[in-house]
Structure formats: structure tokens, C-alpha cells
N, C-alpha and C positions, 0 to 999 in steps of 0.2 A: 711441442716437439721442436719447433724452430728455436725456441729459447734454449733448449738443451744443446742443440748444435752450435749455437752462438757461444755458449759457455765453454764447450769443448774446444772450439777454435781459439778462444781467448786463452785457455789454459796452455795449449800448444804454443801459441805465440809467446807467452810469458816464459815458458820453459826454454824456448830457443834464445830469447834475450838473456836469460840467466846464464846459459851455457856460453854464449858469445862473450858475456862480461867476464866469466871465469877464465876463458881461453886468453882474452886480452890481458888479464891480470897475472898471467903465468900459471894459472890453475890448470885444470884439465888433466890429461892422462900422461903419466911419466913412467919410466921403468925404474924400479927400486930393487936393491938387493933383496933377495928372498922372494920377490915377485908377488903377483896377485894370486887370486884363487886358482889360476891355472898352473901355478908352479913358478920356478925361477925364470926371470926375464919376461914374464907376462905383465902387461901394463896394469897398474893399480892407481886408483884415484887418490890424489893428494889434497883434494878440496876439503875445506873445513865445513862442518855442518852449518846450515843457514837457518836462523830462527824462522818460525811460521810466517805466512804472508801478512799477518796483521802487524808485524814489527819490521819487515824488510821494505826498503824503498828501492825500487828499480829505476835507474836513470832512464830518461826518455832518449830515444835515438836523436841525433842531431837533426834539427829542422822539424821535429814532431811538435804538435800542439797538444798541450795537456789541458784537461778540463777538470774542474772541481765541482763535486756535487754540492748543492746548497745545503746548509745545516738548518733543519726545521726545528724550531723550539716548540714544545707543546703549548697549546693554547689553554690557559686556565679556564675552567668551566665556571660560569657564574650560577650560583644557586638562586632560584627565583624566590620571590617573597613568600614567607611562611611564618606562621605565628604559633607561639606556645603561650599558655596561660597558667600561671601558678597562683592559685587563690588559697588563702588561709581559710580555716573553718569559720563560718559565720558566727558572730558573737551577738547575743541578744542585747538590744538597746531599748526594749519595750515589748509589749505583748505581740505586736505585729511589725516590729522594727528589727532589722538585722544589719550588722555592719561587718565588712570584711576588707582586708587589704589584698590587692591582687597585683601581680607583676605580669605584664605582657612583654614578650620578646619577639622581635623580627629575626628569625633564625636564618633568613636568606642573606645573600650578598647585596641584593639590590634594595634601593630605597622604596619603602611603602608610602604612598601618598594618601592624604586625607583619611587617616586611620581613626575609626570610631569603635567604641565598645558599646554593644546594645544588650540590655538586660530586660527580660520579660518574665512575668510570674503567672503561673497557673496553679489551680488546685487539682486534687486528684479526680475531680469530676470534669476536668478539662475546661473549667471556666477561667477566662482571663481575669486576673486580679490587677486592678490599676495600682501603680506604684508611683510614689512621689507626685501625686496628682496628675498622672498621665498614663497612657497605655503601656509605656515602657520608659526605661532610663537610657538615655543615649549620651555618652560622654565622648566627645571628639578630642583627640590629642594631637592632631596634625600629622606631619610627616615623621617617619621613623627610618633612620639610616639602617642599612644592613648590619645585623649583630647588636643593635641597640635595644635597651630595655626601658620600660617606664613603669613605675609603681604608683598606684592610686588607691586611696581609701574610698570605698563606696558604701553609702548608707541607703538601705531600701526600706521605705515605709509603705507597707501594704494597706490599701483601702479595702478592708474586708467587709464593708457594708454594715448595716445596722446590727449592733451587738456582735460584730465580727463573725457572723454566722458562715461566711464563705471561707473562713480561714480556720477558726477554732474547731478542733476535732478532725481536721483534714491534714493531709501531707501536701505541702506546697512544693511546686517544681519550679526551680529557678533555671531559666534558659539563657545562656550567654553566647554571643557570637561577636566576632571581630570582623569589621569590614574595612576595605581599602579600595582604591581604584583598581588595584591589581588582583585582589583575592578576597574571598569571604570564607571564614572558618567558623563552623558551629562546634562548640565544645560540649563535652558530656554534661548532662543535666545534674544539678545539685538538688537534693531532696531535703526539705526542712519540715520537721514535725512541729505542729503548733498545739 
């Protein structure tokens, strides 16, 4: 309510200043032949229309102090670290060997630190299958600036046990995740029939 009253007072003050400015410039009310709306000899305004308040500059009275509102520039928002993974279809390089080329992208604006790609392999009986002589393959690629990509070729050799019984006849599930100091992302599983 107080804000509405303050705005109304401001509008009245601006109108008074405008009228004073027009009177000083010779504007205001004069009597013209033909007169105004009341007939001959009635005063009629000779002031020219004034553009809207957004284009008119009203001079400040002598001795007045004018203030300018600061212009605030929008602050750009930084997107946090986020990853996408674009992996090609696995290509057979042997009975229990698959190779693929994958591109990892940091889609954020910030740098991702200590980025590693971790690949694990399980069969459809949920048994962990060792790959490349370890429980998983971990390929660390270091820091990735925001918006940058890295393409790697990865070869996975599964240790399927004696006569490959833990792999042959099973569907293998390849689990991939990307880790960094800022974020870990688990990607959808890839299924491989052997």
C-alpha cells in the first residue's frame, strides 16, 4: 500500500514538473481563433504531444541531485561436470574378447579432475567375470576441461574359466561408469551374447 502511494506522489510530481517546463517554454494555455471545446475565445492547449516516459528526459530542477540505478548484468550460470558416453558396437576379437571405441564427453562447463572409466563384466547368473586379468578394467585419462571429449579404444578379454563355461551360452553384462573427483555416472548396461 505504501508503495502505491509513493508511486502516485511521484506521478503527480512528474506531471507538475512537465507542466512547469511547458509554461516556461511558452506552451500552456492560449486563446485561439475558433476557441477550444467550449466555443470561441475558450482557451485551448497548444502543447505538442510528448512521447511516452521511456523516451522523454525531464530536466532536474536547479540544485537537485540525480541518482542513477546501477545496471546489473546477468551472471552466466556454470553447468556442473556431467558426462556422456558414446560407445560403438562391440566387435569380436576372439571367443571371449570384444573391442570397442568409446568417446567420453564432459558436457559441463567446469573441469572434471582425475577422470577414470571403469568397466566390469558379469554373466546372466550375476557372477563377476574377471577381465584383462583383473576384477575390472580401469582406464584413467586425467583432467577433462568443460566441453572436451576423449576417444579411446578398449579391448576386453574375459576370463571365463575352464572351457569358458562361465561365458559360453550366457549373456554377458558389461557395466560402465565414469568417475571423477566431482561426479560419478553409471551408464546403461551393454548386453553381449556369447
